[in-house]
C-alpha positions as CSV (number, residue, x, y, z in Angstrom):
1,M,0.1,0.1,0.3
2,S,1.5,3.4,-1.2
3,R,2.1,6.3,1.5
4,L,-0.8,8.1,0.9
5,K,-3.3,5.0,0.9
6,L,-1.9,4.1,4.1
7,H,-2.0,8.0,5.1
8,L,-5.9,8.2,3.9
9,F,-6.6,4.9,5.7
10,A,-4.9,5.7,9.0
11,I,-7.4,9.1,9.2
12,I,-10.3,7.6,8.1
13,I,-10.0,4.9,10.7
14,T,-9.5,7.5,13.2
15,A,-12.4,9.7,12.4
16,L,-14.6,6.5,12.4
17,F,-13.7,5.4,15.9
18,T,-13.7,8.9,17.4
19,G,-16.4,11.8,17.6
20,N,-15.2,12.6,14.2
21,A,-17.7,10.1,12.9
22,N,-20.7,11.6,14.2
23,A,-20.1,15.0,11.9
24,F,-21.3,13.4,8.6
25,F,-24.5,13.0,11.0
26,M,-24.3,15.5,13.5
27,T,-23.2,19.0,11.2
28,Y,-24.9,21.0,8.3
29,V,-23.4,24.0,6.5
30,P,-25.3,26.9,6.9
31,K,-25.6,29.2,3.8
32,L,-22.6,31.9,3.0
33,K,-24.8,34.8,3.6
34,D,-25.5,33.3,7.6
35,S,-21.7,32.1,8.0
36,H,-20.1,35.8,8.6
37,L,-20.6,36.7,12.3
38,V,-19.2,39.9,13.8
39,T,-18.6,40.5,17.7
40,G,-16.9,43.3,19.3
41,Q,-15.9,46.8,18.4
42,A,-12.8,47.8,16.9
43,S,-11.5,51.1,18.9
44,T,-9.2,52.6,16.3
45,Q,-9.2,53.6,12.7
46,A,-5.5,53.0,11.2
47,L,-2.6,50.3,12.1
48,N,0.6,51.7,12.7
49,P,2.6,51.4,9.5
50,E,6.0,51.2,11.4
51,S,5.0,48.3,13.8
52,I,1.7,45.5,13.3
53,K,1.8,42.8,15.6
54,V,0.5,39.5,14.7
55,M,-0.3,36.6,16.3
56,V,-1.8,33.3,13.8
57,W,-2.8,30.0,15.7
58,N,-4.7,26.7,15.4
59,I,-6.4,27.3,19.1
60,H,-7.8,23.6,18.8
61,K,-11.3,24.6,19.8
62,G,-10.0,26.4,22.9
63,K,-10.7,23.0,24.4
64,D,-6.9,22.4,26.1
65,K,-6.2,23.3,29.7
66,G,-4.6,26.8,30.0
67,F,-5.7,28.1,26.7
68,Y,-7.9,31.3,28.1
69,E,-4.8,32.5,30.3
70,D,-2.3,31.8,27.0
71,F,-4.8,33.6,24.6
72,T,-5.7,36.7,26.6
73,H,-2.3,37.4,28.0
74,Y,0.0,36.5,24.6
75,G,-3.1,38.3,22.4
76,A,-2.9,41.8,24.8
77,D,-0.8,43.3,22.6
78,R,-1.5,42.2,19.2
79,D,-2.9,44.4,16.3
80,I,-4.0,41.6,14.5
81,L,-5.1,38.0,15.6
82,M,-5.7,35.2,12.8
83,I,-7.7,31.8,14.6
84,Q,-8.3,28.4,13.4
85,E,-10.5,26.1,14.9
86,L,-12.5,28.1,16.3
87,Y,-15.1,26.9,18.4
88,N,-17.5,29.2,20.2
89,S,-18.2,27.5,23.7
90,K,-18.5,29.4,26.5
91,H,-15.2,29.2,27.3
92,V,-13.6,30.6,24.2
93,M,-16.1,33.5,23.6
94,D,-15.7,34.4,27.2
95,S,-11.5,34.9,26.1
96,L,-13.1,37.2,23.4
97,E,-14.5,39.3,26.2
98,Q,-11.5,39.9,27.3
99,F,-10.2,42.1,24.2
100,N,-12.9,44.8,24.5
101,D,-11.2,47.0,21.9
102,F,-11.3,44.3,19.0
103,R,-13.6,43.6,16.7
104,F,-13.9,39.9,15.7
105,D,-15.0,38.5,12.2
106,I,-16.0,35.1,12.4
107,G,-16.3,32.7,9.1
108,I,-18.1,29.6,9.9
109,S,-17.5,26.2,8.5
110,F,-20.0,24.2,10.0
111,R,-23.1,24.2,12.6
112,Y,-23.9,21.4,15.2
113,R,-27.1,20.0,14.0
114,F,-28.7,19.3,17.0
115,K,-26.4,22.5,18.5
116,K,-27.2,25.0,16.5
117,H,-25.8,28.1,18.4
118,I,-22.3,25.9,18.1
119,F,-20.1,26.5,15.5
120,S,-16.7,25.8,14.1
121,G,-14.5,28.2,12.0
122,T,-12.1,30.8,11.3
123,M,-11.4,34.1,12.7
124,I,-9.5,37.5,12.2
125,G,-9.7,39.7,15.5
126,S,-8.2,43.4,15.4
127,H,-8.4,46.9,17.4
128,V,-8.7,48.5,13.6
129,K,-12.1,48.6,11.8
130,P,-12.1,46.8,8.7
131,T,-12.5,48.5,5.3
132,Y,-14.6,45.3,4.3
133,T,-14.8,41.7,5.0
134,K,-15.3,38.4,3.3
135,L,-15.9,34.6,3.4
136,S,-14.7,32.5,0.7
137,R,-15.8,28.6,1.1
138,T,-14.0,25.8,-0.3
139,R,-16.5,23.7,-3.2
140,D,-14.9,20.6,-1.9
141,R,-15.4,18.7,1.3
142,E,-13.7,16.5,3.7
143,P,-14.5,13.1,3.6
144,V,-16.4,11.3,6.1
145,V,-17.2,14.3,8.4
146,N,-18.1,16.0,4.7
147,T,-17.2,19.7,6.0
148,P,-15.9,22.2,3.7
149,K,-13.2,24.9,5.3
150,V,-13.9,28.8,5.2
151,L,-11.5,31.7,4.6
152,T,-12.4,34.7,6.4
153,I,-10.6,37.8,5.0
154,G,-10.6,41.7,5.7
155,S,-8.9,44.7,4.3
156,Y,-7.6,46.8,7.5
157,P,-6.5,50.2,7.0
158,I,-3.1,51.3,7.6
159,E,-2.3,55.0,8.3
160,G,-0.6,56.4,5.2
161,H,-0.7,53.5,2.8
162,N,-2.6,51.1,1.1
163,D,-4.8,48.7,3.3
164,L,-3.4,45.7,4.7
165,L,-5.1,42.7,3.4
166,I,-5.3,39.7,5.6
167,I,-6.2,36.0,4.6
168,N,-6.7,33.8,7.5
169,I,-6.9,29.7,6.1
170,H,-7.7,26.5,8.0
171,G,-6.5,24.1,4.9
172,M,-8.0,21.1,3.5
173,N,-6.8,18.2,5.2
174,V,-7.6,14.6,4.1
175,T,-8.4,15.4,0.7
176,S,-7.0,15.4,-2.9
177,N,-4.2,17.4,-3.3
178,K,-6.1,19.1,-6.4
179,A,-8.7,19.9,-3.8
180,F,-6.2,21.8,-1.7
181,Y,-5.0,23.6,-4.8
182,R,-8.6,25.0,-5.4
183,Q,-8.3,26.4,-1.9
184,V,-5.4,28.1,-2.2
185,D,-6.5,29.7,-6.0
186,D,-9.6,30.3,-4.0
187,A,-7.5,32.6,-1.6
188,I,-5.2,34.1,-4.8
189,R,-8.4,35.3,-6.5
190,A,-9.4,37.2,-3.2
191,M,-6.0,39.0,-3.6
192,S,-6.2,39.7,-7.2
193,G,-5.8,43.8,-7.4
194,H,-4.8,44.1,-4.3
195,R,-2.5,47.1,-4.2
196,G,-1.3,46.9,-0.6
197,P,0.8,44.7,1.9
198,I,-0.9,41.1,2.4
199,I,-0.6,38.4,5.1
200,F,-2.1,35.2,3.9
201,A,-1.1,33.0,7.2
202,G,-2.7,29.7,9.1
203,D,-2.9,26.3,9.5
204,F,-2.7,25.1,5.9
205,N,-2.6,21.4,6.3
206,T,0.4,20.7,4.1
207,N,0.9,17.1,5.1
208,R,2.2,16.2,1.4
209,Q,5.2,17.9,-0.1
210,K,3.3,18.4,-3.3
211,R,1.2,21.1,-1.1
212,I,4.4,23.4,0.2
213,D,5.6,22.9,-3.4
214,Y,2.5,24.6,-4.8
215,L,2.3,26.9,-2.1
216,Q,6.3,28.0,-3.1
217,R,5.7,27.6,-6.7
218,N,2.7,29.9,-6.7
219,L,3.2,32.5,-3.6
220,V,6.8,32.7,-3.6
221,E,8.0,32.1,-7.2
222,R,5.2,33.5,-8.8
223,L,3.6,36.7,-6.7
224,G,6.4,37.5,-4.8
225,F,5.5,36.5,-1.6
226,K,8.0,35.6,1.6
227,D,7.5,32.5,3.7
228,M,8.3,33.8,6.9
229,Q,10.8,32.2,8.9
230,F,11.3,31.8,12.8
231,R,13.0,32.0,15.9
232,N,12.3,29.0,18.1
233,D,10.8,27.0,15.1
234,K,8.5,24.4,16.8
235,R,5.6,24.7,14.1
236,M,3.4,22.1,14.6
237,R,4.2,19.1,12.0
238,S,1.9,16.2,10.2
239,A,1.7,13.2,12.5
240,F,2.2,11.6,9.3
241,T,4.7,13.1,6.9
242,N,6.3,15.2,9.9
243,L,5.8,18.4,7.4
244,I,5.2,21.7,9.0
245,I,1.6,22.7,8.2
246,D,1.3,26.1,9.7
247,F,3.0,29.0,7.5
248,T,2.8,32.6,7.3
249,F,3.4,34.4,3.8
250,T,3.5,38.1,3.7
251,R,3.9,40.3,0.7
252,G,4.8,44.1,1.0
253,L,6.0,44.0,4.7
254,K,9.2,43.4,6.5
255,V,10.3,41.4,9.8
256,V,10.7,43.1,12.2
257,D,10.6,40.4,14.7
258,S,9.2,36.6,14.4
259,E,9.2,33.5,16.9
260,V,7.3,30.5,17.0
261,L,5.6,30.5,21.1
262,G,7.1,26.8,21.2
263,D,6.4,26.3,25.1
264,L,2.4,26.7,24.4
265,E,0.9,23.7,25.8
266,S,-2.9,24.9,25.5
267,S,-3.0,23.8,21.5
268,D,-1.7,21.1,19.9
269,H,-0.5,23.9,17.6
270,K,2.2,26.4,18.4
271,A,1.4,30.2,17.9
272,M,2.8,32.1,14.9
273,Y,4.1,35.0,16.8
274,F,5.7,38.2,15.1
275,E,5.9,42.0,14.0
276,V,5.6,43.1,10.7
277,A,6.3,46.7,9.0
278,V,5.5,48.1,5.6
279,D,7.9,47.9,3.5
280,T,8.5,51.7,2.0
281,D,11.2,50.7,-0.1
282,K,9.4,48.1,-1.9
283,Q,5.8,50.4,-2.3
284,S,8.5,53.4,-3.8
285,R,10.1,51.0,-6.4
286,E,6.5,49.7,-7.5
287,L,5.6,53.4,-7.7
288,A,8.9,54.6,-9.3
289,S,8.1,52.1,-12.2
290,K,4.5,52.9,-12.9
C-alpha cells in the first residue's frame, strides 16, 4: 500500500472510531450569507505602518488546559489575531470579551445540527475596523465528516498607506491535493488587484510535499511572497509525514521580529507570533515603475 493510501486509511479509521465520525450525521453547513458573524467593536481607525503585531494560532477549539490564560495573555499586545479552529464554547467566547477594543470577524465552516448555536470556523480579530470583510468557502468537503473549510478575509487601513489584506486559512486536510490547490487558488483570486501589503497565514494542512511545492511555486516564485522564518521554530508538523503545516506568507512587508511560542501547551499547535512593518522601499520601487 502506498504512503498516501496508508495516510488516508489511518485518518479515516481514526475518524470512524472517534467523535469525528458523528460529524457526518451531526453537522450541517449554513448558507454563506449566514456564515459571517461579527462580535465586538474596533477602537481605532488605522494600523501603525512601522509596527503591526500579529498572532496566528490554531487553538484546537480552545479545549486544552490553559487556553484562556495563554490566549488573553499573548494576544493582549497584538494588532491582528488570526485564529483557526474557532469553536464558540462559552470558554472561548468569554476569552474574546477580554479584548474589549477588538472587532472579531468569524467565518463559519459548519454548525452542529443538534446544537445550532455551536459552530467551528476561522476568525480575524483587530482593534482596527476593517474596510471590508468577506468569506470564501471551499467547494470541496472533507471525507467522512463531510465539512468544508472557510477562508476569512479582511482589509485593514494602515495610516498613510494602502490597506493590509489579511487572508486566514484552515487548509483542506484529508482530501486530494487538487482540492487543496483549489482552496489556495481561491485565496489568490481574493488578493488579485490588491495594491497594499498582504498576510496569508494559518494552518495550511500541508501534510504532503506537493502541497508545500504548490505554495512555493505559486506564492513565492510567481507572486513574490516571502515565506516567514521563525526563531524557536516548533511549528506543528503532520503526524504522518512530519512536514510543517503552519505557515505565514507576506508581501509588501518587512519582518521586525518573528518567533514561535514553542512552550505553549494550550493547543496542539504552537502560535506564530510576529511583528512586521510596511516595506516602504518596495512601495517606492513599485510607484517608480508605474
